[in-house]
C-alpha positions in Angstrom: 11.2 13.3 -16.6 8.0 12.8 -19.1 4.5 13.2 -18.1 3.1 10.3 -16.0 0.8 8.6 -18.4 -2.1 6.4 -17.4 0.0 3.2 -17.8 2.9 4.8 -15.8 0.6 5.7 -12.9 -0.5 2.1 -12.7 2.9 1.0 -12.2 3.6 3.1 -9.0 2.6 2.8 -6.0 -0.3 5.1 -4.2 -0.5 6.1 -0.9 -3.1 8.1 1.4 -1.2 11.3 1.8 -1.3 13.6 4.6 -2.4 17.2 4.5 0.5 19.3 4.2 1.3 21.5 7.1 -1.8 20.9 9.0 -2.5 19.6 12.4 0.6 18.3 13.3 3.4 21.1 14.4 5.2 18.8 16.8 8.4 18.8 14.7 11.5 19.6 17.4 13.3 22.7 15.9 16.6 23.2 17.4 18.7 26.2 17.3 22.5 24.8 17.0 23.9 27.8 18.9 21.5 27.4 21.8 23.4 26.1 25.1 20.3 23.5 25.6 21.0 22.4 21.8 22.9 19.1 23.2 19.8 18.2 25.5 17.3 19.0 22.6 19.0 16.9 20.0 19.2 14.1 22.6 15.5 14.5 23.4 14.3 14.6 19.9 16.0 11.6 18.6 14.9 9.6 21.5 11.0 10.8 20.5 11.3 11.1 17.0 14.4 10.0 15.5 14.1 13.3 13.4 14.8 17.5 14.2 14.8 20.6 12.5 17.9 22.1 12.6 18.4 26.2 12.5 21.5 28.4 13.1 23.6 25.7 11.5 26.6 27.7 9.7 26.1 26.3 6.3 26.2 29.2 4.1 23.0 29.9 2.1 24.9 30.6 -1.0 26.4 27.0 -0.9 22.5 25.5 -0.4 21.0 27.8 -3.4 24.1 27.1 -5.7 24.0 23.3 -5.3 20.4 23.4 -6.0 20.5 25.8 -9.0 23.1 23.4 -10.4 21.2 20.2 -10.1 17.7 21.8 -11.6 19.9 23.0 -14.7 20.7 19.1 -14.9 17.5 17.7 -14.2 16.0 20.0 -17.0 18.3 18.6 -19.9 16.8 16.3 -22.4 16.4 12.8 -21.1 18.7 11.3 -23.4 21.9 13.5 -22.0 21.0 12.7 -18.6 21.1 8.9 -19.4 24.7 9.4 -20.5 25.5 9.9 -16.2 23.9 6.7 -15.5 22.8 4.2 -14.7 24.2 4.3 -11.1 26.9 1.7 -10.5 26.5 2.5 -7.6 27.1 6.3 -8.5 25.4 7.9 -11.1 22.1 9.2 -12.6 19.0 7.0 -11.6 15.5 7.6 -12.8 12.3 6.0 -10.9 14.2 2.7 -10.2 15.5 2.7 -6.2 17.4 0.1 -5.4 17.7 -3.6 -7.2 14.4 -5.2 -5.7 11.7 -3.7 -7.6 11.1 -0.5 -5.5 10.3 2.2 -7.9 9.0 6.0 -7.5 8.1 9.2 -9.4 11.7 10.3 -8.9 15.1 11.2 -10.6 18.4 11.5 -8.9 22.1 12.0 -9.0 24.0 9.4 -6.3 27.5 10.4 -5.5 30.4 9.6 -3.4 31.4 12.4 -1.0 35.3 11.7 -2.2 36.8 14.5 -3.5 38.3 12.7 -6.2 35.2 10.6 -7.1 33.1 14.1 -7.2 35.6 15.3 -9.5 35.4 12.1 -12.0 31.8 11.5 -12.0 31.0 15.3 -12.4 32.6 15.1 -16.1 29.7 12.9 -17.1 27.0 14.7 -15.2 28.3 18.3 -16.8 30.5 17.5 -19.7 31.2 21.1 -21.0 31.7 22.4 -17.4 32.3 19.7 -14.9 34.3 21.7 -12.6 31.3 24.3 -11.8 29.0 21.6 -11.0 32.0 19.9 -9.4 32.7 23.0 -7.3 29.0 23.5 -6.3 28.9 19.8 -4.9 32.4 19.9 -3.1 31.5 23.2 -1.2 28.1 22.2 0.0 29.1 18.3 0.8 32.5 20.0 2.8 30.4 22.4 4.8 27.6 19.7 5.7 29.9 17.3 6.8 31.6 19.6 9.1 28.3 20.4 10.4 27.2 16.8 10.6 30.5 16.1 12.7 29.4 19.0 15.1 26.0 17.5 15.3 27.4 14.1 16.3 29.9 15.6 19.0 26.8 17.3 20.8 24.7 14.6 20.5 27.7 12.3 22.1 27.9 15.1 25.0 24.3 15.2 25.3 24.5 11.4 25.8 27.7 11.9 28.3 29.7 9.6 26.0 33.4 10.0 26.1 35.7 10.6 24.1 33.0 13.5 22.4 34.3 12.5 19.0 33.2 8.6 19.3 30.4 9.0 16.7 31.8 11.6 14.3 35.3 10.0 13.9 33.4 7.0 12.4 32.3 9.8 9.8 35.9 11.7 9.7 37.7 8.4 8.8 39.1 8.4 5.6 37.7 5.1 4.9 34.1 6.4 5.8 31.2 4.7 3.5 29.1 8.3 3.1 27.5 9.3 0.2 25.5 12.4 -1.2 22.4 12.3 -3.3 20.4 15.1 -5.2 16.9 13.9 -5.9 14.2 15.7 -8.2 10.6 14.8 -7.9 9.0 16.6 -10.8 5.4 17.9 -10.3 2.5 15.6 -11.4 -0.8 17.1 -12.4 -2.7 13.8 -12.6 -2.1 13.3 -8.7 -5.1 16.0 -8.3 -7.5 13.6 -9.8 -6.4 10.8 -7.3 -8.8 12.1 -4.7 -6.5 12.2 -1.5 -3.9 9.7 -2.8 -0.5 10.5 -3.2 1.8 9.1 -5.7 4.9 7.8 -4.1 7.9 9.8 -5.0 10.1 7.8 -2.5 8.4 4.8 -0.7 8.5 4.3 3.2 12.0 3.6 4.5 14.3 3.9 7.2 18.2 5.0 6.5 20.8 2.4 7.3 23.6 4.8 8.0 24.7 6.5 11.2 23.1 10.0 10.3 21.3 11.6 7.4 21.1 15.4 6.6 18.2 16.6 4.4 17.8 20.2 2.6 15.2 20.8 0.5 13.3 23.7 -1.4 10.2 24.9 -0.4 8.0 22.4 -1.9 5.9 19.7 0.3 6.3 16.1 0.1 8.2 15.0 2.9 6.5 12.6 5.8 7.5 10.7 9.0 6.2 8.1 10.7 5.2 8.8 14.4 5.9 6.2 17.4 2.1 5.5 17.0 2.0 4.8 13.5 0.8 8.2 12.5 1.9 9.5 9.4 2.6 13.5 9.6 3.8 16.0 7.1 6.8 17.9 7.5 6.7 21.7 6.4 9.4 22.3 3.9 12.0 25.1 4.7 15.0 25.6 2.5 17.1 27.7 5.0 17.2 24.7 7.3 18.3 21.1 7.4 16.4 18.4 8.9 18.5 15.6 10.6 17.7 12.0 10.8 18.8 9.1 13.1 19.9 6.1 11.0 19.5 2.3 11.7 23.1 2.4 12.7 22.9 4.8 15.3 19.9 3.2 16.6 21.9 -0.1 17.0 24.7 2.4 18.8 22.4 3.7 21.4 20.8 0.1 21.9 17.4 1.6 20.9 17.4 4.3 22.9 17.3 6.7 19.5 15.3 5.5 17.0 15.7 5.4 13.2 13.0 7.4 11.6 10.8 5.9 9.1 10.0 8.4 6.4 8.6 8.8 2.5 8.1 11.4 -0.1 4.7 12.1 -1.9 4.8 13.7 -5.3 3.2 17.5 -5.4 0.9 18.3 -8.3 2.0 21.4 -9.0 5.7 22.3 -8.0 9.0 20.2 -8.4 10.5 19.2 -5.3 14.7 19.3 -5.0 16.2 17.8 -2.1 19.7 17.0 -1.3 21.1 14.2 1.4 24.2 13.8 3.0 24.2 10.0 4.4 26.9 9.7 7.1 28.2 6.2 7.3 31.1 4.4 8.9 33.8 2.4 7.1 32.8 -0.8 5.6 34.8 -2.8 8.2 33.5 -0.8 11.1 31.9 -3.1 13.9 28.2 -1.6 14.9 27.0 -2.9 18.1 25.6 -0.7 21.8 28.0 1.4 22.8 29.3 0.2 26.3 28.8 3.3 28.0 24.9 3.4 26.8 24.1 -0.1 28.5 23.4 0.1 31.9 24.6 -2.8 34.4 22.5 -5.8 33.7 21.1 -4.5 30.9 20.7 -6.9 27.8 22.0 -5.4 24.7 19.2 -5.4 22.0 21.3 -6.4 18.6 23.8 -8.7 17.4 27.3 -7.1 16.4 27.5 -6.7 12.7 30.1 -4.5 10.3 28.7 -2.1 8.2 29.6 -4.1 5.1 27.5 -6.9 6.5 24.6 -4.4 7.0 24.9 -2.7 3.9 24.9 -6.0 2.0 21.9 -6.9 3.8 20.2 -4.0 3.0 20.8 -4.0 -0.7 19.0 -7.5 -0.5 15.8 -5.9 1.0 12.8 -3.7 -0.2 12.5 -0.4 0.9 9.6 -0.9 3.7 11.6 -4.0 5.0 12.0 -4.0 8.8 16.1 -4.4 7.8 17.2 -4.5 11.8 15.0 -7.5 12.3 17.6 -9.8 11.1 19.7 -8.2 13.7 17.9 -8.0 16.7 18.5 -10.4 19.6 15.6 -12.7 20.0 14.1 -13.6 23.0 14.9 -17.5 24.2 11.5 -19.1 24.9 
């Protein structure tokens, strides 16, 4: 990606950036092998909609190999990268985020998690050695999927939901509408001159799916919004994963869990590379509060909708919009 020009900088949004790694140290860190992990996951999803996961079982080899392959691709000349885009919906994208005017200092690869689709698109991402890139993606995605299924089953147990796979089965379904993205945020030296203002790599938003699983290199940039509206920086850890509650899971828990609002701010010196698995249900799946989580006499907070309906609504919105607002039940006057 080219160095940001003065004109380009003016076209991208700026925000008041958090001081990285200082002040807030309260991000929940959960050991997946702990006997208390289920309860801690539920607590973290209720309080933050977000937690750090360690001892997750995903081989570090898979994580570093895919990062290396991603860096190789993003280091190619722009003309070669453009051959893999624009995303329709899968492929290479640059700066433009969605169809409604959101932009960021980012380039990315958006991929399906379907093995056949991965194999097909890798021929345009890496024409000379598509099997190498494809193998790195397939190994990583398969391992992260299995970890995510277990996380959702542990959360279900922590919520006393039966059956244990009520959430994970939606992602295991052959028609699951899940996807995977590799993000590259190039360093932007001009940020140094912005005096406490940060250049937006990816603007504030919540993820619409059930769950998102993030892994990044050791470059700062990720920030989450706490319940009181305060933005805090999340210290990176390339050996761990960060779990985000998505909008769909917020609805399925009738608001017990909160979909976390988050954003990425550009670093002035180092590139940030992140990889995110977005676990989504089949398009025809009805998203509604789970009956076992709605107490007798308690009102449900959301109207029923299919994942296809919500996905269509999301694509008509801007990143920072309250996307669930259209599906909330309004109190009668």
